[in-house]
Steps between C-alpha positions, in 0.01 A plus 500: 500500500451377137363776272210271385370502865523879515298522183228288646424768759590820307154596386353446848770712658560757240249767619610480850865515398436792278387696797780404719814510276627703205449349147785547271356739246789523245739441786439854623282502820684538828419324824354830648236542229251243653141615433273603789178314438304732720214440729201287392276801497728697242645442167713190511722560199627799319521440121880459527456235775229318300735491196769363717274235632395405148868462381560267791184312439588446126835353588349225700235449232781423263653271740195279553296532174595437129482868392534523118802696391429489132551867386209494238243368742616733780491796265151427379347437852661816631395716222139372524490544881662836509258639235226408745680669789490817302128502541494418869551717808866428483551673154859564442622225735712211377357153576678173438309218338641149466390164388530171707556187302221280643173355372311641804225747411595782736644853549610702795604857593799553730624824667644783306320410175635156434238297328533140405305304246513125460536374145196275548282808554636669188412194293160480655404846395317508163579870415751763574231691676445209750874501572483879540216448737699277738797738494253797561361310799838436651612860434214610709613288791819705501346845439243451774774414752334162574840362627529778742155434629586144529791595730270700715261205516794289621646769731361317813682190414873433542734616229548157368127426500429832325772425242354150431149662451638751256691241314183288469310803357786610272557157342128432478527201734197260508316447820699184538822672419417776748425247766820315430709831532314576824570168634863525411540837672280403795228766421151490638238298321284821462764649269369294205144636531634857545698477184203363298274779623748765427559356148130526400486864593816562291369306203191703470694823499752360249220392261331852513807704439661240264190537266545879502875441390392275230262752350744793533778292344277422196449120584166333534355543853283204448812278476506499884154347553545274206823352641328476849204314352720249317689445827174467682386218247842330558430526886199267462690250286823493704339397826765505778799528270450857416757705294693742727321804350164361630646446850673829531245711299170337604248528209141513623164583312484827688851593397444430138181684505656803665779513265264451204285782629795738527623397147144574356551865584751518224437438135598161356848536343638232269874541501711266278769310667853629431732285317741494791232359716443219250867434469535479878235232506659312211846509676350383832309220333819392328686488828223293662614202289786292673640395155533731210381235251175497685461881456595465132226244443251711693551821311517314164167318572342847578620642193408205279145488648456870513421492877679806606415838640760685298694341218826721550512420872466131420784514254708684773430225739620251251811692428583496878451131523714440182773720656482299827532181291817640314312505174658840411420500118127433556485750786669764284250429210209562738644813653596647154144471385370662829755788467381589146164599656626650823879574465536703826308257736734436794418146535566420140835697489646357822389147422644519137824629630516225757442245234794634295719507816418136592556392142854655516415797295640750749547799266139473358361473848689813614431705193120427521504616870707806442277628235196460718681631798584809305129552426389424851794611732286475826382141431638285783432161321706621204783651690539217757499231233742697280737519807461116560599447123796748526629279782451178302682662206792594712415879505518535878575879492194579303284279728652657810416855401144418392435289812635775741231732345223240533597430866458887577156494319366177651702447831285199598542296195687182591592397152692832445729436795564141401608616149699786654694248711573300180614818311728618788656149530574497130658849528726378786317686782477214746387699811240689304377176342440340840344820633249494210428136567442574861240750403331251270485238785377762743215610272410129462484463875798273505676648800761242561607500140513881505714497811739244342546725189578795714764304706666382179501859361682619818777247446590630156845652519547876446171639618505871547367655838163601357416167348596308809290739723206459276532110476539484878185715560311278264619181668405639846154578385436149343641324803264708715199386307615137508543527878157648546344216307684231697400683827127493390525135407653402833231649709 
């Protein structure tokens, strides 16, 4: 079966598959380690099983949605999200936050602490506290085990029907989307209403505890009802073409009033937006223009007319647009001015170094990154960009060492494995290069491509016994998952 057809059904099948086969967590889980999901009356998942489920879920999210891999954006949304987690019931747990490149105004929580935010929602927020409010809301869906409750609610349905219901809840499916999934899987018509009622109960709980998180994390608790109220006003103007957020997080007068009443228990707190939040918005706005020249005109007009929320962020958006248009000198001029005020801001340093690199100034690009990486050795955006530039400068050995460390620290980062594959190839390690590329494709949910890379690796002459055994084990597991997907599709 072509891989594109498999991808079409991945998200519908993933939860059922996760409970029936072993996901490849760093290629290490054996076929005897299948989770026992337990009876409907007991706990459905242990923490380890839920984490395993989340990893598998995330692979298929990457296969079907345009997840942003930009290290700067990824770093910001994860730091913001995990700072909120520290004030939740899951304090000390590591959640994974990611941005989906889509104009939809929506967000969703998946199993194991995987929380997605659409770029359209990030741009719709008018303060960092509002973005934090959405994240706090989704965090609570995870901490309150709403997905486990959803499985219990679906336990009287078939496995496939229950998985379809969970997929609809996790992905924030609209009523129409849920009905479409149900029709595809042959589920009962009552399933749609069951999901809607269940969601309303979850939403109230997520609002209540999310507001507490906002207050404890020193954000404005009033940001949640403020955002809801603005969405409620949009509800009236959109008619039947509602944004996804309004369909999946129904905003009613009673809900707005309830959240406002809870927020009023806390004193008003005016928290200034961080520079990184403003830079994220500028970067997303710049990317929203199909042509860089359109973005350049947009930011220059804002600066000329003084119609900006933050002047530095607007100049940053202009620098990104100039870089995209290959206007390297002008981009460097903008960034040099910005770095005079904030020399250690990650966004400025990485973008300035990339401007040097694209202009052919490889030594300057690497020197700038090395200086910053020395100051901030744990910064993933600095380290992965430096690794990329080492490769481009022909310093594969330096890149390889740094990337191996990054892979151990962030084993689910797809970009790291892709760069590792390039570094290993440059060093003449053909089998290892294909193995790393297989992991990249696997994490992307591209199972057929992953399988092909493993087959190529096994054909490399001179493999020792241990590498051959590991590759064969990996290939077997990927093939098993492909077979399971085909089996479900053919039912």
